[in-house]
N, C-alpha and C positions, 0 to 999 in steps of 0.2 A: 439672709435665708440661710437653711443649715447645708451643710456637704459634707462628707464623710469620707472627703481622700484626703485630708490632712496636709493641704498644698499649701503651697510657697505662703508666706506671712505677708497683709494687706497692712502694712506699718503706719500707722501716725504716732507722734508726740505727743506722750500722756500721761497725765498725773495719777498715778498709781494708787495713791489714797482711798482714791474715789470708787477705782476698777476695786480696788480688793472687796468694800463694802460691795457695789452693788451687784459683784457678782457671786457670795457667798452667805445672805440675809436669805435667800430663797431655800439653798442646801439645808436650812436646821429647823424652817419652819414645820410644824408638827412633832417632833422628835424632844430628845430630856435633852437634847444639849444646846448649848448656847455658844457664840460668836465674843468674843472679847480681842478690840482692836487697841494698838499702840503703833503708830506710824509718825514718823520724824515730822518737824514739823516742815523742814526745810528743804523734807524729801527731794530728791532729783527725779527729772524726767527721764523717760525711759520711752523709745520708739518700739511700737509691739503693735502687734492686732489683737484689739479688746476682744472681738469674738473667741479667737481663741485661746488668748489666755483667762479670761472666764470661764472657759471651759474646762484650762488646767486647776484654778484653784476650785471651783464648782467638786472637781474629781475628789483633791484631795479633804478639803472639807466635808464630803460624801462616805470618805473615806475614816474617817477621823471617827463621824458619827456612828458609823460600823463596830471600829474599835472598841466603844463606848457605850455599851449596851443598857447602861443603865443609867446616862450622861452623865452630862461633864458639862466643862468647860475647854473648847476651844483657842486657842490662844496665840494669830496671825499680828506679828509685828512685819515692819519694813524701815530697811534703816540703809545710809548711804555706807557706801564701801570702795575704796582707792587700795588692789590689786597691786604689789608689784612682782617683778619677775622672778619667777616661782614657786609662786605662791596660789596655792589652790589648784594646781591644774589649768589658769586661765588664762588667756592674754591679759597681760599688763592694760590698765586701763580703770576709770570711773563704774561702780555696778553699783545695784537696787538688790539689796537682799532680801527676801522675802520667807519670813517663816513660816508653817504651820504646825504648830503642837498641840497633839493631845496626851491624855495622861490616861489612854486605856489598855489595854491588851498588850500591846509591845508585838514585835515580829521576831519569832523566831530564829538566831541566828544563821541558822544554812537554808533560810528563805531569803535573806537581807540579799544578796548576791543575784536572787532570781526574780524582785519581784517589779523590774522593769521589761522583761521579759513580753512579748508576746502570748495572751494566752495563758500565761501563769496565774493561776489562783489559789488558792487554798481553803476560801469557803464552800461554802457546803450547798449553800443556793446561790442564784444571781451568776451574772455572768462576772464580774471585777468589775475596777471603774474605770479602765483605760488608764492605768499606771503607765504601760508603756507608749499610749497617742499620751499622754501629758510630755515624757519623756523628750517622744518627737517633734512636741512645737516647740519646747526651750530652748533643743536642740539650732532647731530650724528658725530661731532668736540669737545666733549666735552667745546662747546662755549656759547653763549647767543644773542641775538637780540632782539632789544629794537628797541622802537616807541614813538618820539615826534613830536606834530603837533600841528598848532592854525590855523585854517582857518584864508586865505587869507593874510598869511605870510609864510606859506613852511611847513614843510616834515624832517624830520630828521633820519633814521636807523641809529643803531648802532650797530656794531656787533663786538663783542668780543671773542676772537680766543685765546685759551693757547699758550704761546713762549715757544722757548726753552730757550730762556735768551742771546743765542747770536746775536754777532752784523752782521747786514747785509755789512758791510764793512769789517765786516772776511771772509765771504763768499767763498770757495773755488771757483775757477776757474769754471761758469757752467757746466754743460753737452750743447753740442750743440740740439740747438732747433729741433725735428722732423721732419721734410721736409713734407710739404705741399702736398698730393697726388693731383697735377691736373689731368685733364682732358677733357673730349670733350663731346660735346652732348647737347642734346637739352629737359632740366626741366620747368616743369610747376610752379608756389606757388602759391597754393590758401589758403584764408588769410584775413579775413572780416577786418583787421586792415593793413591799409596805412606803419605805421611803419614799422610793422613786414616785408611785403612781400618789402619794399626800403632796410632794413636789409640785407634780403635772398638775393635779387639781384645783390649789391652789394658785398657779397659772394661769388655768383655762378661765378661773371663773373672776379673775381680775379682768380678765380681754374682753370677759362679757357671754365666755360659752356656760353652757350646761353641760357639767364634768359627770361621767360614770365611770367605774373600773372593774375591772376582771383581774384574776391571780394568774390566768395562763389562756390558751388556744380554747379550751373544749369550755373554759365558762365564758370567754367572750362572742366564741359560736350563737350559745344559750341564748346571750341575752342579746345579742343580735337577730336572732328570730325572733325571739320573745316581742321586741323591740317593733319588727319589722309590724308581725300580727296584733301589735296594736295601734296599730297606725300611728306611731311617733319614733318614725326611723332616725335612727343615726346618721348624720352628713357625714362624720368622717370617723376612721380609727385609729388612734398609735398605736403600733406594737412595736414591743419588744421582740431581737430576733432571736434570741435564747434565752428559753427555759428548763434549765436544768431538773431531768423527770418529767418532763412533759410536752405538752406541742406549744413548739413557740412559731415566732411568725411566718419561716417560710408556709410552714403546712398549714397555719390559722388562714393566710390569704388566701390560699388554695380554693381550702371549702367555702372562704366566705366568698371567690370570684362565683364561684357555680350560684350562691342564693341570689348575689348582686353582680351579673358585670360590669359593673358600671362605678362599682363602689371606690371609695377615695378614703387611701390607706396611705399611712405614713410607716415608715420601718425605723427601731430606734437601738441601738449598740451601744455598748462601750468599744468594740472593737473597729475601727473604723477603718481599717483595711481589709475588713468580708467580702469577699466579689460581692456577695449578695447589693450590701450595702453602697458598693460602686457601682455597681447598674440593678441598680431600685428597681428601673424601670420593666426590664425585665420579667421580674417579676411581678410584676402588676399593682406595685408600686407606687405612688405620685410624687415621693417625697422622701427623705433623709431625714433624721434628728440624730445625730451624734451625743451618746449620753457625758455628762449632763447637760442639756442644753438651755439656754438663759431667753429670759423674757419677751427680749426685743426680738433677736432674732423667729422664736417660732409665733411671735404675732407676726410678722415678716412669712415666715411659710406657709400659714395657715392663713393670709388671707390671698396668695401666691394663687391656694389649691380651690380654694372654696367663691373665688372669687371669679373660678375658670370656668 
């Protein structure tokens, strides 16, 4: 289930190499970017909330995609690191260091100190992709998130996660992955960012749903009305909360509820602490999907809403 409050992580001991692959593959689908992986074979295990950590990794990869509009390689590395007293502003101990590096536009020096601040963005469109949320999640794991960047040469985000010190080579056989909840239905995704629309469409189709998209609230209302008129209404709408220069989720749901008071809708945003995300039902939504969301969590959320 997808929640937006960034609550205390529910940790389980995990091998991070697999999590890195699983969490980032969808983020580059349909883009000009590709992910390249280099994870140490003897990578230590760490106790993490897999859903939250997946959200962080997707956040960072999607930001890397935006930084390379002409495409390129996003390099993800993971290695073991032992931190001694007084090093890296971290508590001494064993860590796993995950680095997400692009070769894109880079971040201006005057912005580097601000990028983890809530609501800070320099993008002309879109709502930012939750760097403040990512920073908060890593902090709740007793870890640390840092950034290095040089304009014109690229950016590297480094995640330091406390490790159990046990090698993944000695890991017990993993429990079977929870099955995806596949379903049927016609779903409309409203988001001003093409990358988010493409990733969401790919996920929905893999889960068995018929996916359609809209760039903003006005287009979503038009498509919703037309589908109803054609006798093939949408079963659910997923909509972005913030659309710069256009109608966002709050205004759109108000209009759609006039068309169909029983509408099933999910609100999505990179700003997990927004009051609407925290109190979604008050505004007429059935659920929330913090951006970017994972396939497993999306399948559970849709199954919960559409089965009710």
